[in-house]
C-alpha positions as CSV (number, residue, x, y, z in Angstrom):
1,M,-15.8,-24.6,69.1
2,E,-18.5,-22.0,70.4
3,G,-20.9,-19.9,68.7
4,P,-20.4,-16.0,67.7
5,R,-20.7,-14.8,71.0
6,G,-17.4,-17.5,72.0
7,S,-14.4,-17.8,71.2
8,L,-13.3,-17.0,67.1
9,S,-14.4,-19.3,64.4
10,L,-11.7,-21.4,62.9
11,R,-12.6,-19.3,59.6
12,G,-12.0,-16.0,61.6
13,V,-8.6,-16.9,62.9
14,L,-7.6,-18.2,59.3
15,S,-8.6,-14.6,58.1
16,L,-6.6,-13.1,61.0
17,C,-3.5,-14.5,59.8
18,L,-4.3,-13.8,56.2
19,L,-4.8,-10.1,56.9
20,T,-1.5,-10.0,59.1
21,G,0.8,-11.8,56.5
22,L,1.1,-14.8,59.1
23,L,-0.2,-17.3,56.8
24,Q,0.6,-17.0,53.2
25,P,-2.3,-17.9,50.2
26,G,-0.3,-20.9,48.3
27,T,0.6,-22.4,51.9
28,L,-3.4,-23.8,52.5
29,G,-3.2,-24.7,48.3
30,M,-5.2,-21.5,47.3
31,P,-3.7,-19.4,44.6
32,P,-1.9,-16.5,45.5
33,L,-3.5,-12.9,46.0
34,Y,-0.6,-11.9,43.1
35,P,0.3,-13.7,40.7
36,M,4.2,-13.9,40.5
37,S,6.1,-13.0,36.9
38,Q,7.6,-16.1,35.1
39,L,11.4,-16.9,35.6
40,C,12.6,-17.7,31.8
41,K,15.4,-18.3,30.0
42,F,16.2,-14.9,28.1
43,C,18.8,-14.6,24.9
44,D,18.7,-13.3,21.1
45,L,19.4,-15.9,18.3
46,E,22.0,-17.7,18.9
47,L,23.8,-20.9,17.0
48,S,23.6,-23.9,18.6
49,S,24.7,-27.5,17.9
50,C,21.3,-28.8,19.0
51,S,20.3,-30.6,15.8
52,G,16.3,-31.2,16.4
53,S,15.9,-34.3,17.8
54,G,15.7,-35.8,21.0
55,T,16.2,-33.5,24.1
56,C,18.5,-30.4,24.1
57,M,19.7,-27.6,26.1
58,S,19.1,-24.0,25.4
59,N,22.8,-23.2,26.5
60,C,21.6,-19.9,27.3
61,S,23.4,-18.0,30.4
62,I,20.4,-15.4,30.9
63,T,17.5,-15.5,33.3
64,S,15.1,-12.9,33.5
65,T,11.9,-12.3,34.8
66,C,8.8,-11.6,32.7
67,D,7.7,-8.0,32.7
68,D,4.1,-8.8,32.8
69,N,2.0,-11.6,34.5
70,N,0.3,-13.1,31.4
71,E,3.9,-13.8,29.9
72,V,4.8,-17.4,29.4
73,C,8.4,-18.9,28.6
74,V,9.3,-19.2,24.9
75,S,11.9,-21.3,23.1
76,I,12.5,-21.0,19.1
77,W,14.6,-23.6,17.5
78,R,15.4,-22.5,13.6
79,K,17.4,-24.5,10.9
80,N,18.9,-22.6,8.0
81,E,22.0,-22.5,5.5
82,T,24.3,-21.8,8.3
83,G,23.3,-24.4,10.9
84,F,21.0,-24.2,14.0
85,S,20.1,-21.7,16.3
86,I,18.2,-21.0,19.4
87,E,16.3,-17.9,20.7
88,T,14.5,-17.3,24.5
89,L,12.2,-15.0,25.6
90,C,8.9,-14.1,27.9
91,H,5.9,-14.0,25.5
92,D,2.2,-12.7,25.9
93,P,0.4,-16.0,24.6
94,S,-2.7,-13.8,23.6
95,K,-0.8,-11.7,21.0
96,P,0.8,-13.8,17.8
97,L,4.9,-14.2,18.0
98,Y,6.3,-13.8,14.3
99,G,2.6,-14.5,13.2
100,V,2.1,-17.3,15.0
101,M,-0.4,-18.0,18.0
102,L,1.5,-20.0,21.1
103,D,-0.8,-23.1,22.0
104,D,0.0,-25.9,24.9
105,Y,1.2,-23.3,26.9
106,N,0.0,-24.6,30.4
107,S,2.7,-26.7,31.3
108,S,6.1,-26.9,32.7
109,T,7.4,-29.4,29.9
110,C,8.8,-26.9,26.2
111,V,8.2,-29.8,23.7
112,M,8.8,-28.6,20.1
113,K,6.2,-27.9,17.5
114,E,6.8,-27.2,13.8
115,K,5.0,-24.0,12.6
116,N,5.3,-21.5,9.8
117,T,6.1,-17.8,10.7
118,T,6.6,-14.7,8.6
119,S,10.2,-15.4,8.0
120,G,10.1,-18.9,7.5
121,R,9.5,-22.4,9.1
122,A,10.5,-22.9,12.6
123,H,9.7,-25.0,15.9
124,F,8.3,-23.3,18.7
125,C,7.6,-24.6,22.1
126,S,6.0,-23.0,25.1
127,C,5.8,-23.4,29.1
128,T,4.7,-22.2,32.7
129,D,4.2,-23.4,36.2
130,E,8.1,-24.2,36.4
131,D,11.0,-21.5,36.5
132,E,13.3,-21.3,33.4
133,C,11.5,-24.2,31.7
134,N,12.1,-23.2,28.3
135,D,15.9,-24.2,28.9
136,K,15.3,-27.7,28.2
137,L,13.6,-28.4,24.5
138,S,12.5,-31.6,24.1
139,F,11.5,-32.8,20.3
140,S,9.2,-35.5,19.5
141,P,10.1,-38.4,17.8
142,I,9.5,-39.0,14.1
143,L,8.1,-42.5,14.0
144,D,8.1,-44.9,10.8
145,P,4.7,-45.9,10.2
146,T,4.7,-50.4,10.5
147,P,1.7,-51.5,8.8
148,D,1.4,-54.9,10.7
149,D,-2.3,-55.0,9.8
150,P,-3.2,-56.7,6.2
151,L,-5.3,-53.9,5.4
152,V,-2.7,-51.3,5.2
153,T,-0.8,-53.1,3.1
154,V,-3.4,-53.5,0.8
155,L,-4.5,-50.2,1.0
156,L,-0.6,-49.0,0.6
157,V,-0.6,-51.2,-2.7
158,S,-3.9,-49.9,-4.0
159,L,-2.4,-46.4,-3.6
160,M,0.5,-46.6,-5.4
161,P,-0.4,-46.4,-9.2
162,L,-1.7,-42.6,-7.7
163,L,1.5,-41.8,-6.0
164,V,3.2,-42.7,-9.2
165,M,0.6,-40.5,-11.2
166,G,1.3,-37.4,-8.8
167,I,4.9,-38.2,-8.7
168,V,4.8,-37.5,-12.9
169,V,3.2,-34.9,-12.7
170,V,4.9,-33.0,-10.0
171,G,7.8,-33.8,-12.4
172,M,6.2,-32.4,-15.4
173,F,5.1,-29.0,-13.9
174,H,8.6,-28.3,-12.3
175,W,10.0,-29.7,-16.3
176,Y,8.1,-27.2,-17.4
177,R,8.8,-24.4,-15.0
178,A,12.6,-25.1,-15.7
179,Y,11.8,-24.7,-19.5
180,Q,10.2,-21.2,-18.9
181,Q,13.3,-20.1,-16.7
182,R,15.7,-21.4,-19.1
183,S,15.5,-17.8,-21.1
184,T,15.9,-15.8,-17.6
185,R,19.2,-18.2,-16.8
186,E,21.0,-17.4,-20.7
187,W,19.9,-13.7,-19.4
188,E,22.5,-14.0,-16.6
189,S,24.7,-16.1,-18.1
190,N,25.0,-12.7,-20.4
191,I,25.4,-10.4,-17.4
192,K,27.9,-12.5,-16.3
193,K,30.2,-12.7,-19.0
194,R,30.0,-8.9,-19.6
195,K,30.5,-8.2,-15.3
196,T,33.2,-10.6,-15.3
197,K,36.7,-11.1,-16.8
198,A,37.3,-14.3,-15.7
199,A,35.9,-17.0,-16.3
200,G,36.3,-19.2,-13.2
201,L,34.1,-17.7,-10.5
202,D,33.7,-19.9,-7.7
203,C,30.7,-20.0,-5.1
204,D,32.8,-18.5,-2.4
205,A,34.1,-16.0,-4.9
206,C,31.0,-14.7,-5.8
207,A,29.3,-14.5,-2.4
208,I,31.8,-11.4,-1.8
209,M,32.0,-9.9,-5.1
210,M,30.6,-6.8,-4.6
211,D,32.9,-4.1,-3.8
212,D,30.8,-0.7,-3.2
213,D,32.6,1.6,-4.6
214,G,29.9,3.7,-4.5
215,S,29.4,4.7,-1.4
216,D,31.0,6.6,1.2
217,S,31.0,3.6,3.7
218,S,34.0,1.1,3.1
219,S,33.2,-1.0,6.4
220,T,33.5,-4.5,6.6
221,H,31.1,-5.0,9.5
222,A,29.6,-9.1,9.5
223,N,26.2,-8.9,7.8
224,N,24.3,-9.9,11.1
225,L,23.5,-8.8,14.7
226,N,26.0,-6.9,17.0
227,H,26.5,-9.2,19.3
228,N,29.2,-7.4,21.3
229,T,28.0,-6.7,24.8
230,E,28.8,-3.1,23.9
231,P,27.1,-1.2,20.7
232,L,28.9,0.1,18.4
233,P,30.3,3.7,19.0
234,I,28.3,5.6,16.7
235,E,27.0,9.3,16.4
236,L,24.0,10.4,15.2
237,D,24.6,13.5,12.5
238,V,21.2,14.8,10.8
239,L,18.2,13.5,10.3
240,V,18.0,12.5,6.0
241,G,14.4,10.6,6.0
242,K,12.1,9.3,7.5
243,G,9.2,6.5,6.6
244,R,6.2,4.8,7.9
245,F,8.1,3.0,10.2
246,A,11.7,4.8,10.7
247,Q,13.7,7.5,10.8
248,V,17.2,7.4,8.9
249,Y,20.2,9.5,10.3
250,K,23.5,10.0,8.8
251,A,26.2,9.0,11.3
252,K,29.9,8.5,12.4
253,L,30.8,5.1,13.2
254,K,34.1,6.0,15.3
255,Q,37.2,4.1,14.8
256,S,38.6,2.5,17.8
257,T,42.7,3.4,17.1
258,S,42.2,6.9,16.0
259,D,40.0,10.2,15.9
260,Q,38.8,8.9,12.3
261,F,35.4,8.1,11.6
262,E,33.1,6.5,8.9
263,T,30.1,8.1,7.5
264,V,27.1,5.6,7.8
265,A,23.4,5.5,8.0
266,V,21.6,4.4,10.9
267,K,18.1,3.2,10.3
268,I,16.4,3.5,13.4
269,F,13.0,2.0,14.6
270,P,11.1,2.2,17.7
271,Y,10.3,-0.5,19.6
272,E,6.3,-1.1,18.4
273,E,8.0,-1.7,15.1
274,Y,10.1,-4.7,15.9
275,A,8.7,-7.1,13.3
276,S,9.5,-4.6,10.2
277,W,13.0,-3.9,11.6
278,K,13.3,-8.0,11.6
279,N,12.2,-8.5,8.5
280,E,14.4,-6.2,7.0
281,K,17.1,-7.4,9.2
282,D,16.9,-11.1,8.0
283,I,16.7,-9.7,4.2
284,F,19.6,-7.9,4.5
285,S,21.4,-10.8,6.9
286,N,21.1,-13.1,3.8
287,T,24.6,-12.8,2.1
288,D,23.6,-13.5,-0.8
289,L,21.5,-10.2,-1.3
290,R,24.9,-8.7,-1.7
291,H,25.2,-6.8,-5.1
292,E,26.2,-3.8,-6.2
293,N,22.9,-2.3,-7.1
294,V,21.7,-3.2,-3.7
295,L,22.2,-1.3,-0.2
296,H,25.5,-2.5,1.4
297,F,24.5,-3.9,4.9
298,L,26.9,-3.5,7.8
299,T,25.1,-4.6,10.9
300,A,21.9,-4.8,13.0
301,E,20.9,-3.7,17.1
302,E,19.1,-3.8,19.4
303,R,19.4,-0.5,21.4
304,K,18.1,-1.5,25.0
305,V,18.6,2.3,26.6
306,E,16.9,3.8,23.8
307,K,14.4,1.3,23.3
308,Q,15.0,1.1,19.4
309,Y,16.2,-0.9,17.0
310,W,19.1,-0.1,14.3
311,L,20.3,-0.9,11.1
312,I,23.4,0.5,10.2
313,T,24.3,0.5,6.1
314,A,26.2,2.6,3.6
315,F,25.5,6.3,3.5
316,H,25.2,8.0,0.2
317,H,25.6,11.6,0.0
318,R,23.5,12.1,-3.2
319,G,19.8,10.7,-1.5
320,N,17.1,9.1,-3.4
321,L,16.7,9.0,-6.7
322,Q,13.4,11.2,-6.1
323,E,15.5,14.3,-4.7
324,H,17.9,13.5,-7.4
325,L,15.7,13.9,-10.1
326,T,13.9,16.9,-8.0
327,R,17.3,18.8,-8.0
328,H,18.7,18.0,-11.4
329,V,18.3,17.5,-15.0
330,I,19.9,14.1,-16.5
331,S,21.5,14.1,-19.8
332,W,20.9,10.6,-22.1
333,E,23.7,8.9,-21.0
334,E,22.9,9.2,-17.3
335,L,19.6,7.9,-18.3
336,Q,21.1,4.7,-19.7
337,V,23.1,4.4,-16.3
338,L,20.5,4.6,-14.1
339,G,17.9,2.5,-15.7
340,M,20.5,-0.1,-16.2
341,S,21.4,-0.1,-12.7
342,L,17.9,-0.2,-11.7
343,A,17.3,-3.2,-13.8
344,Q,20.1,-4.8,-12.3
345,G,19.4,-4.9,-9.1
346,V,15.5,-5.5,-9.6
347,A,16.7,-8.6,-11.3
348,H,19.2,-9.4,-8.5
349,L,16.6,-9.5,-6.4
350,H,13.9,-12.2,-8.7
351,S,16.8,-14.2,-9.5
352,D,16.9,-18.0,-8.4
353,R,20.9,-18.3,-8.6
354,L,23.5,-16.5,-8.3
355,L,26.4,-15.5,-11.2
356,C,28.4,-18.4,-10.3
357,G,25.3,-20.9,-10.6
358,R,24.7,-21.5,-6.8
359,P,21.0,-21.5,-6.1
360,K,19.5,-18.5,-4.4
361,V,15.8,-17.6,-3.1
362,P,14.2,-14.7,-4.9
363,I,13.2,-11.7,-3.1
364,V,10.6,-9.3,-4.4
365,H,10.7,-5.7,-3.0
366,R,6.8,-5.2,-2.8
367,D,7.3,-1.0,-2.5
368,L,9.5,0.0,-5.4
369,K,9.4,3.7,-5.7
370,S,12.3,6.3,-6.1
371,S,12.1,7.6,-2.6
372,N,13.5,3.8,-2.1
373,I,16.3,3.9,-4.3
374,L,19.5,5.5,-3.6
375,V,21.4,7.5,-6.3
376,K,25.3,6.4,-5.2
377,N,28.6,8.4,-6.0
378,D,29.1,6.8,-9.7
379,L,25.4,8.0,-10.4
380,T,24.6,4.5,-10.4
381,L,21.3,3.1,-8.4
382,C,20.9,0.7,-5.2
383,L,17.8,-0.6,-3.9
384,S,16.8,0.2,-0.2
385,D,13.8,-0.4,2.2
386,F,13.2,-4.2,2.4
387,G,10.8,-3.5,5.1
388,L,7.8,-4.8,2.6
389,A,10.6,-7.1,1.0
390,L,9.4,-11.1,1.3
391,R,11.4,-14.1,0.3
392,L,9.8,-16.8,-2.2
393,D,10.6,-19.4,-0.4
394,S,9.7,-22.9,-1.8
395,F,8.0,-24.4,0.9
396,L,5.6,-21.1,1.6
397,S,1.9,-22.3,0.6
398,V,-1.2,-20.5,-0.3
399,D,-2.3,-19.4,3.0
400,D,1.1,-18.2,4.0
401,L,1.3,-15.6,0.6
402,A,-2.4,-15.3,1.5
403,N,-1.5,-13.6,5.1
404,S,1.2,-11.3,3.5
405,G,-1.7,-8.8,2.6
406,Q,-1.7,-6.1,0.3
407,V,1.0,-3.8,1.0
408,G,3.4,-0.9,-0.7
409,T,2.4,2.6,-1.9
410,A,-0.6,3.3,-3.5
411,R,0.7,5.0,-6.3
412,Y,3.1,2.1,-7.5
413,M,0.9,-0.6,-6.8
414,A,0.0,-2.9,-9.9
415,P,-4.0,-3.3,-10.9
416,E,-4.0,-7.2,-9.3
417,V,-2.6,-5.3,-5.9
418,L,-5.3,-2.7,-6.2
419,E,-8.1,-5.0,-6.9
420,A,-6.7,-7.7,-4.4
421,R,-6.3,-10.3,-6.9
422,L,-2.8,-11.6,-7.1
423,N,-2.2,-15.3,-8.3
424,L,-1.0,-17.1,-4.9
425,E,-0.3,-20.0,-7.0
426,N,1.9,-18.8,-9.4
427,M,5.0,-17.4,-7.0
428,E,6.0,-15.3,-10.6
429,S,3.5,-13.0,-9.9
430,F,5.0,-11.3,-7.1
431,K,7.4,-10.4,-9.2
432,Q,5.1,-8.8,-11.9
433,T,4.0,-6.5,-9.3
434,D,7.6,-5.3,-8.8
435,I,8.2,-4.8,-12.8
436,Y,5.1,-3.0,-12.8
437,S,6.5,0.0,-10.2
438,M,9.9,-0.5,-12.2
439,A,8.0,0.7,-15.1
440,L,6.4,4.2,-13.1
441,V,9.9,4.9,-12.2
442,L,11.9,4.6,-15.4
443,W,9.2,6.6,-16.8
444,E,9.9,9.3,-13.9
445,M,13.5,9.0,-15.1
446,I,12.9,9.8,-19.0
447,S,10.5,12.5,-17.7
448,R,13.7,14.5,-16.3
449,C,15.8,13.8,-19.1
450,E,17.1,16.5,-21.7
451,A,16.8,14.1,-24.4
452,V,12.9,14.6,-24.5
453,G,13.5,18.5,-25.6
454,E,11.4,20.7,-23.0
455,V,11.6,19.3,-19.2
456,K,9.2,20.1,-16.9
457,D,9.2,19.9,-13.2
458,Y,9.6,16.8,-11.5
459,E,6.3,14.8,-11.0
460,P,6.1,11.5,-9.6
461,A,4.0,8.8,-11.8
462,Y,0.4,9.9,-12.5
463,G,1.1,13.4,-10.9
464,S,-1.8,15.7,-10.9
465,K,-3.9,13.0,-11.7
466,V,-4.3,11.8,-8.2
467,R,-3.6,13.7,-4.7
468,E,-0.5,13.9,-3.1
469,H,-0.8,10.7,-1.2
470,P,-3.4,8.8,-2.7
471,C,-5.3,5.9,-0.8
472,V,-6.2,2.4,-2.8
473,E,-9.9,3.6,-3.6
474,S,-8.4,6.4,-5.9
475,M,-5.8,4.8,-7.5
476,K,-8.8,1.8,-8.2
477,D,-10.3,5.1,-10.3
478,S,-7.2,5.6,-12.1
479,V,-5.8,2.2,-13.2
480,L,-8.7,-0.2,-13.1
481,R,-11.8,1.5,-14.2
482,D,-9.8,3.9,-16.2
483,R,-7.1,2.0,-17.3
484,G,-4.6,4.9,-17.3
485,R,-1.3,5.3,-17.3
486,P,1.0,8.3,-17.1
487,E,1.2,10.0,-19.9
488,I,4.4,9.4,-22.9
489,P,3.5,12.8,-25.3
490,D,4.5,12.5,-28.9
491,S,8.2,14.7,-28.1
492,W,9.3,12.1,-26.2
493,L,9.3,9.9,-29.4
494,Q,11.3,11.7,-31.0
495,H,14.4,10.4,-29.7
496,Q,15.3,7.2,-31.1
497,G,16.7,5.6,-27.7
498,I,13.7,7.5,-25.4
499,A,11.3,6.0,-27.8
500,A,12.9,2.4,-27.3
501,I,12.5,2.6,-23.4
502,C,9.0,4.1,-23.6
503,A,8.1,1.0,-25.6
504,T,9.6,-1.4,-23.2
505,I,7.7,0.7,-20.1
506,M,4.6,0.4,-22.0
507,E,5.3,-3.8,-21.7
508,C,6.3,-3.4,-18.5
509,W,3.0,-1.8,-17.4
510,D,0.8,-4.0,-19.3
511,H,-2.5,-4.5,-17.4
512,D,-1.9,-8.4,-17.8
513,P,0.7,-9.3,-15.5
514,E,1.6,-12.0,-17.5
515,A,2.4,-10.1,-20.4
516,R,5.1,-7.9,-18.7
517,L,8.8,-8.3,-19.4
518,T,11.3,-9.8,-16.6
519,A,13.9,-7.3,-15.1
520,H,16.9,-9.8,-16.7
521,C,15.0,-8.3,-20.5
522,V,14.7,-5.0,-19.3
523,A,18.6,-5.0,-18.5
524,E,19.3,-6.6,-21.7
525,R,17.2,-3.9,-23.8
526,I,18.8,-1.1,-22.1
527,S,22.4,-2.8,-23.1
528,E,21.2,-3.7,-26.4
529,L,20.1,-0.1,-26.9
530,E,23.3,1.4,-26.1
531,E,25.3,-0.7,-28.7
532,E,22.3,0.1,-31.3
533,M,22.5,4.1,-30.9
534,E,26.5,3.5,-31.1
535,K,26.1,1.7,-34.3
536,L,23.9,4.5,-35.6
537,S,26.1,7.1,-34.8
538,S,29.0,5.3,-36.6
539,R,26.5,5.2,-39.5
540,S,25.5,8.5,-39.4
541,S,29.2,9.7,-39.3
542,S,29.5,7.9,-42.5
543,A,26.8,9.5,-44.4
544,E,25.1,6.3,-44.3
545,K,21.3,6.9,-44.9
546,I,19.0,5.9,-41.4
547,P,15.7,4.5,-41.7
548,A,13.5,7.3,-40.4
549,E,10.5,4.8,-39.5
550,L,10.4,1.3,-39.5
551,K,6.6,0.1,-40.0
552,I,7.1,-2.9,-38.1
553,P,3.4,-4.1,-36.3
554,T,3.4,-3.6,-32.5
555,D,0.0,-4.1,-30.2
556,L,1.7,-1.6,-28.2
557,E,-0.6,1.5,-27.5
558,I,-1.0,4.7,-25.4
559,P,-4.9,5.8,-24.7
560,G,-6.2,8.6,-27.2
561,E,-2.3,8.6,-28.9
562,E,-0.9,7.7,-32.3
563,V,2.2,6.2,-31.5
564,K,4.9,5.9,-34.4
565,I,7.7,3.2,-33.4
566,T,11.3,3.8,-34.7
567,G,13.3,1.1,-35.8
568,I,15.6,0.4,-33.1
569,Q,12.8,-0.8,-30.6
570,D,11.3,-3.0,-32.8
571,V,14.7,-4.7,-32.8
572,I,15.3,-4.8,-29.6
573,A,11.6,-6.4,-28.9
574,V,12.2,-8.7,-31.3
575,E,15.5,-10.0,-30.2
576,C,14.6,-10.0,-26.2
577,S,11.0,-12.1,-27.9
578,V,13.7,-14.7,-29.7
579,S,15.4,-15.2,-26.3
580,D,12.0,-15.8,-24.2
581,E,11.7,-18.8,-26.8
582,K,14.6,-20.1,-26.7
């Protein structure tokens, strides 16, 4: 080859070919000038026969080009109560997926690895370098250790006593937990006797016992994602609510065979709030959640055209409890109905068993407040907005619970949440934060009850002591530094029933989480209170003398106030304490 003044050099020829497009960079083993997007299997969560061993195919019929050049192919395999499921998608490995960071994606083989996610354990695999590499899933075999080495045998024999001791300690711990929860199960049994007339309730009936007659909706749609190719024929009507993550619309669900429609509520999440939508969908989709005091869930949809995620639920035209208390003064009878249904709803969330005795995973709401509680036609309540809810699965580790964060609305946060000192070793501590929030909601109900005498305009808990939307730091000053609680005036205690509920409230917002009541106990107290009031009413009509005040010692105090507790609540408190000890 000649010099610069002669014929073209080899480098010049190659450069000319590259510029004219006659030669592609990849032809010479060079990386392409413009990296191509990955081609991956891309299907929503689908049921699968893959049992999690050996090699399985995803059986996804949809292949999609990833939107971003940085995205890789991902497959997620899950095992739940109903079977197995596989989800395939594209994802950027630099960003978390369900709280998990992807690794080992620079491979053409999709090798499954078990990881902890925000919604439970799942197997993940990620890959690249080959189109549709997430179609074939490889599960690593679980090898049984074979201690051929005598040293291994000696070690196993030496460690056997420690293993036996560990089993004994774990057994004693579970026995102690069962002993503590015995009273809770007795309360559940009592509630079951009151709510079911038939004695032989089986688990199949238990799963469908909730008939939400108090709603404006009576849909029979399944409690899962709408897998139809076409979205449901829903026409949005008016905006009825707006929160941090979504907007709620009153809507019309059209019937296919006529011009009739069903009124439903549609909660719309933008695309960027996928995690919040998915968490609430997963909570709602569990049939064990169904209860007359929990919002009835119809179905969920991904609206790709609108780039939105939808949750479709029953619609309640009375609105939320905060709106109802703002517009209406309630009677003593209505207060009992509202308070009882609230306690029963929270008790159902926290329970580890259904009424039929079948095990259930407890759920904590973590954002209980009057604006997240709906009023049904019969003036009972149902819990809604489970975007921050947490399933207390037994396999969750302390690290998993710690990563759940300081969540909720500052005004309704328990002292230990404000202080970020939640006892992560005990899952009951999460339930105790809900009890504190429930106490504040009960206080708001009493403040609008005509039985207290002069009824003031509605104010949320702590009212004007803090600003309209207080931050965590300002609530720390009121709740932690000053040990303040909403005021209970002396006039409230003139009514024996109100005084009894106030005593219960003060136990529920106790600064010590361990001293708070359970939701089951609160429901029992309100139920027994109704019976005691009926007895007093009949005794009064018989001209029998009712003691004006029973001097039973109590450690319940309101700072700066001298409180006189009359007889009913003391009797109920003693009965509840006896139940706790059984």
